[in-house]
N, C-alpha and C positions, 0 to 999 in steps of 0.2 A: 504493500499499499504505499501510495506516495502522494503528497500535495505540494505543489509548487505555486507560490503566490508571486504576483508581480504587479506593477503599475503604480506603487507609492512614490512618494517624493515631497518635495517642499512646495507649498502652496500658500498663497495669502488667504487671509479670512475672507469669506464669501465666494471662494473659488470652488472648483470641482475637480475630482479624480475619478478614475474607473479602475478599479482593482480586478484582477483575474487570478483564477486559481484553477490550473489544470490538474487533473487527478489521473491515477492509474492503479491498477493492482486489485480493483474490485468492480463489480457490476454497477456503474455509476448511476444508471436509470432507476436502480432498485431502492436507492436511498435518498432521504432527506439529507440537506447539506446545511451547515451553519457557518457563518462568519463570526469570529470573535476578535477581540482586541485587547491589548494589555498596555496600558499607559505606564510610565516611569513610577515605580513605587506603588503600584496599585496592582490589585489581582485581575486576573484575565476575566473578561465579561462577554456575554453573548451579545451580538449586535443584531443579527437577523438569522432567521432559518426558513428555508423553503422546502415545501413538501416534495416528495418523489413525483415524477411526472404523472404516473398512474393514480396518484393521491388527488386531493382536491385542488391542488395547484396554489394553495394559500402560501403567503409569506407572513411571518410573524416579526414585527420590529420592537427592538427596545423603545420605550417612550421618547428618549431624548433624540432619536435619529428619525422618527416618524414625520413623513412629508418631506423629508430631505435625501434620505437614501433609498435607493431602489435595488433589490436583489433580484437576480435571474439566473436561469441555467440554460445550458445548451447540451442536451444529451448526446448529440452527434460529435460533440468535441470533448465530452467528458469535463466540461469546464462550468464553473460558476462565476458570476460577476457581482461587484458591488459599485453601483454608480452612487458616487457621494457628492452632493450638491450643497450649496450655501454652508461650506465647511466653517467650523468654529475651532478657536484654539483647543478646547477641551477635546476635540477629536483626535488630537496627536496621540499616536500609539502605533505599536506594531500590530498588524492585522493579519489573521490567520483564517483559514478555512479547514473544515474537516467534516467527515461523513457522520451521520447519526446512526451509530451501531448500536446493536443490543447490549445491554449491560453485561459486563464480564467479557464481552468480546475484545480480544486483544488489539484489534485494529483501532480500538478507542483510545489506544496509548500513543498513536503515531501522530506527530505534529511536523508541519513543514517549517522553512526557516523564517516565514513571515515576510511581510513588506512593510517598510517604515513609512508613515504618514505623519508628516510635520506641518502643522498649520500655524503660521507665523508671519508677521509683517516685518 
């Protein structure tokens, strides 16, 4: 199992970034996917989760990003995206993606390298 995040960078407040996460090693279309982030000195937190394609197609966002972030998936490319608009300094963090695997599934212990997002003027 592998997750390769990209698309981060330095952006001014109010700007936009589009993150990508290419996955491999599992049947992507069968699993919900989650974007996480970890800010300096803080615990990792969930940003958004998208259901598997055969599910209801819903995306659940944490309150602080609702209306600004959009998560999507492309099963043909085994990739999830996070479009981040109207970025705020508090969005600064390393962003990770991961599959939503069953409890005790060892694939749940795998993390990618993440992609750094810095929002600063």
